[in-house]
N, C-alpha and C positions, 0 to 999 in steps of 0.2 A: 348460681341459681338458688342455692340454699340460703345465701345471705339475703337476697331480695325476697325470697319466699316468706321469711319471718316478717318483713315489712308489709308485703302485700296481703298476707292472710290475717293480719292483726293478731298474730300469735295463736290462731286457731289451726286446726289440722287440715283446713280446706279453704279454698277460694270460692266465693259464691257471688250471686248477682249484686249484692250490696257492695262488696269490695270492688268489683269491676266498675260499677257505677261511681263509686267514691273516687277512684283514681282517674277514670276516663273523663269525668266531667271537667277536670282541669285541662285536659288535652282539648276538649271541645271549646272551652273558654279561650284558650290561646289561639286556636284556629279562628274563632269568631272575632277576636280582637284584631286579627290580621286580615279580616275580610275574606277568609277562606271557608268555603262551605264544608261543614263537618258532617261526618256520618252520624246517624242516630245511635245513641248509646245502646239501645236495645238490639240494633243490627250488629254492632261490634260485639256485644255480649254473646249473641247467637253464633257469630263467626268464631269467637274464641272457643266456645263449647264444641262447635263442629270440628275445629282444628285439633283439639285435645282429645275428644272422644272419651270423657271420663266414665269410670265405671258407674258412678252415681250421676244421673243426668242433671242434678241440681247443685253438685259440688265438684270442684276440681281439687284433687289432692296433689301433693308434691310428686308422688309416684306416678300419677296420671300425666303430669307435665313432663317428667323425665321420660316416661315410656313413649309419649307422643313425638318426642324429638323436636318440638317447637316451643319449648319453654323459654328460650332466649327471645324468640319473636313475641311471645305473649307479654313478657316483662317489658320489652321495648315499647310495645303498643300502649302499655298502661302508664309508663313513667317518663317516656322520652318523646317529645313532639316530633323530632326528626325520625325516630324509629317508627312511630305511627305513620308519619307522612310517607316514608319509604315503603312501608307495608301496603298502605292504602293505594299507592300509585305504582305498585310493582309491575302491573301489566303495561302501563304506558312507558315505564322506565325500560323494560325489556324491549318494547317496540322501538323506542328511541335508539337504544344500543344497536339493534338489528339494522335500523335505517342508516346509522353512522357507518357501520361495517360494510353494508351493501352499497352505500353511496360512493365509496372510493373505487369500487370495481367498475362502475359504469362511466367513470370520468375518463 
């Protein structure tokens, strides 16, 4: 997490809306190139801030990320298309897993 922090925060002591927009726009572009509807950047930014619950509502520090317990998820959402897709589809993936497990019992 500390390694990625240096990259994501541009060497600053915090992650802000600019940094989230900067990294997530590439995720949006990849999704768009593959004809997959992407979440709005502002919605993802809000969701990240809601997940982390930083002490300063405009900045996320490394300590905020560590304390939140979801630092790895935030990093994946910003730099890995598969990580973002898995996060964005987490509810349907859980539903699919439940269906597969339950389907075998009824047969």
